[in-house]
Structure formats: C-alpha cells, structure tokens
C-alpha positions in Angstrom: 0.0 0.0 0.0 0.1 3.6 0.5 0.7 5.4 3.8 -0.6 9.0 4.2 0.4 11.0 7.3 0.0 14.6 8.5 3.2 16.4 9.5 1.8 17.6 12.8 1.0 14.7 15.2 1.4 14.1 18.9 4.5 12.2 20.1 6.4 12.3 16.7 6.0 14.3 13.6 4.8 12.8 10.3 8.3 12.6 8.7 9.5 10.6 11.7 6.4 8.4 11.6 6.9 7.6 7.9 10.6 7.0 8.5 9.7 4.4 11.1 7.0 2.9 8.8 9.9 1.8 6.5 10.8 -0.8 9.1 7.3 -2.2 9.1 6.2 -1.8 5.4 9.4 -1.0 3.4 7.5 -1.4 0.1 4.7 1.1 1.0 4.6 4.4 -0.9 4.7 7.2 1.7 2.9 10.6 1.4 2.9 13.5 3.9 0.5 16.4 4.3 1.7 19.6 5.7 1.5 23.4 5.8 4.3 25.4 4.1 5.8 26.2 7.5 7.2 22.7 7.9 8.7 22.5 4.4 12.4 22.3 5.6 11.8 19.2 7.7 9.7 17.7 4.9 12.2 18.3 2.2 14.9 16.7 4.3 12.6 13.6 4.7 11.9 13.6 0.9 15.6 13.8 0.2 16.3 10.9 2.6 13.9 8.8 0.6 11.4 8.1 3.3 8.6 10.2 1.6 7.5 9.9 -2.0 5.3 13.0 -2.2 4.6 16.1 -0.2 1.1 17.6 -0.4 0.7 21.1 1.0 -2.4 22.2 3.0 -5.0 23.1 1.9 -5.0 20.5 -0.8 -7.1 20.2 -3.9 -9.3 17.1 -3.8 -8.7 16.2 -7.4 -4.9 16.5 -7.0 -5.1 14.4 -3.8 -7.1 11.7 -5.6 -4.7 11.7 -8.6 -1.7 11.5 -6.2 -3.2 8.6 -4.4 -4.0 6.8 -7.7 -0.4 7.4 -8.9 0.9 6.1 -5.5 -1.1 2.9 -5.8 0.1 2.5 -9.4 3.7 2.9 -8.3 3.2 0.4 -5.5 1.7 -2.1 -7.9 4.6 -1.6 -10.3 7.1 -2.0 -7.5 5.4 -5.3 -6.5 5.5 -6.5 -10.1 9.2 -5.5 -10.4 10.0 -7.5 -7.2 8.1 -10.5 -8.6 10.0 -10.2 -11.8 13.3 -10.0 -10.0 12.4 -13.1 -8.0 11.4 -15.0 -11.2 14.6 -13.8 -12.9 16.7 -15.1 -9.9 14.9 -18.5 -10.2 15.5 -18.6 -13.9 19.1 -17.7 -13.3 19.4 -20.5 -10.8 17.8 -22.9 -13.2 20.2 -21.8 -16.0 23.2 -22.2 -13.6 22.1 -25.8 -12.8 21.6 -26.5 -16.5 25.1 -25.1 -17.2 26.7 -27.3 -14.6 24.9 -30.3 -16.0 26.0 -29.4 -19.5 29.6 -28.8 -18.3 29.6 -32.3 -16.7 28.2 -33.9 -19.9 30.8 -32.1 -22.0 33.6 -33.2 -19.6 32.3 -36.8 -19.8 32.0 -36.7 -23.6 35.5 -35.2 -23.9 36.8 -38.0 -21.7 35.0 -40.6 -23.8 36.3 -39.2 -27.0 39.9 -39.2 -25.6 39.5 -42.8 -24.5 38.3 -43.8 -27.9 41.1 -42.0 -29.6 43.7 -43.7 -27.4 42.1 -47.1 -28.0 42.1 -46.5 -31.8 45.7 -45.5 -31.6 46.5 -48.7 -29.8 44.7 -50.7 -32.5 46.5 -48.9 -35.3 49.9 -49.4 -33.7 49.0 -53.1 -33.3 49.3 -53.2 -29.6 49.0 -56.5 -27.8 45.3 -57.5 -27.5 45.7 -58.2 -23.8 46.9 -54.6 -23.2 44.1 -53.2 -25.3 41.4 -55.3 -23.5 43.0 -54.2 -20.1 42.7 -50.6 -21.3 39.0 -51.2 -22.3 38.4 -52.6 -18.8 40.1 -49.6 -17.2 38.1 -47.2 -19.3 34.8 -48.9 -18.5 35.8 -49.0 -14.8 36.5 -45.2 -14.8 33.2 -44.6 -16.6 31.4 -46.7 -13.9 33.0 -44.6 -11.1 35.7 -47.1 -10.2 33.7 -50.4 -10.2 35.9 -53.2 -11.3 35.4 -54.6 -14.8 36.6 -58.1 -16.0 36.8 -59.8 -19.3 37.0 -63.5 -19.6 38.0 -65.1 -22.9 38.8 -68.7 -23.7 42.0 -67.6 -25.6 43.2 -65.0 -23.1 44.1 -65.0 -19.4 41.6 -63.2 -17.2 42.1 -59.4 -17.8 41.1 -57.2 -14.9 40.9 -53.5 -14.3 40.8 -53.0 -10.6 41.0 -49.8 -8.6 44.7 -50.1 -8.4 44.9 -50.2 -12.2 46.9 -53.5 -12.4 46.0 -56.3 -14.7 45.5 -59.4 -12.5 45.5 -63.0 -13.8 43.4 -65.8 -12.5 40.7 -63.8 -10.7 37.1 -64.9 -11.0 35.1 -62.1 -12.6 32.2 -60.7 -10.7 30.5 -59.5 -13.9 28.7 -61.9 -16.3 30.6 -63.3 -19.2 28.1 -61.7 -21.7 29.7 -58.3 -21.0 33.1 -59.7 -21.9 31.7 -61.2 -25.1 30.1 -57.9 -26.1 33.4 -56.1 -25.5 35.5 -58.7 -27.3 33.1 -58.7 -30.3 33.1 -54.9 -30.4 29.4 -54.5 -29.7 30.1 -52.0 -26.9 31.5 -48.6 -28.0 33.9 -47.1 -25.5 
C-alpha cells in the first residue's frame, strides 16, 4: 500500500512516523500532508527517501485523488518488479544448474572421445590385444566410477581393471561373461 500522514502529530511528527514505517512496510509508498511552514523538515525527509510525495495544505481534492492513484500504481509496479526479480533469480538458478549439468556432460563426452582416440591409436599401432582389453576394462571402470570390470576369454588370461589399475590374472570375474563377449566382439562402444 500507501501510507498518508499529516506532519503535525502528537509524540512524533509525520516525517519521523513515515521513516519508522519503512521498518514495518518497506514497500509502501509514503505521502505526507503539511503546511508550508514545515517545508524544511519535509524536504529533508523527501531527500532521505522516506517520503514519496509532499502535499501542502490546503490540498485540492482532485490533486489528492490523482496523487493517491499514482501512488497505488507505483506500489503495484514495484510489486510487479519485485516479482520479476524473484522470477529472474529463479530462472538464473535454473540456468546455472543446467550449465553445470552441461559442463559435466561435456567433460564426460570429452573424456570418452579421448579414451576412444587412445584405443584406436593402440589398435592402429598393433598393440597386444591383452593390453588393449585391459585398457578397455580400465576405461569402463572409470566410466562406472571405479567399479571393477573383468573380461574372460577362452584364448586370453583373465584381464582385470581393478581400482589399483593393475591387470590381474586368474581372478574370478564378478560380472557376467556376456559383458566380456560384447566387448570382445566390439558390440560396446567405448
């Protein structure tokens, strides 16, 4: 709302009252009514920002109605602006969250592309298949946040990528052998 006060009041003057009203209703539009003799005090209050308009006595009824209408319009515009600011902050927070998610996905995708590139380089350079499969296990393990990945093949020793990063022979794989067959037959893209 709108708060209208006379300058001359008991206990405190209107300017002091409207200044105190800021603590209770900071968003209210404040108007003071006064005779010209109080203009110095009123102008100080207007300059401090605690009073929006000063209306001198005697006032014109039409001017007072127009001032009150304008004050209500200003109040409504201020409320709309505050709501827009809140909505903008919410949208900004949503965009920040989306940006963080996108950055994470870009980082993951970059990592995956780097892994693929290194595996392709190993294939082109005719690296030993055991080392390549160990690297595939390591890559999948990293992609799965450190969970161990094993490949079992009838023509290769057990190849393991454990958290320590060492290939271990002879361990029983905790994952089903179908995963190993998919990797060996290149049905899984790394």
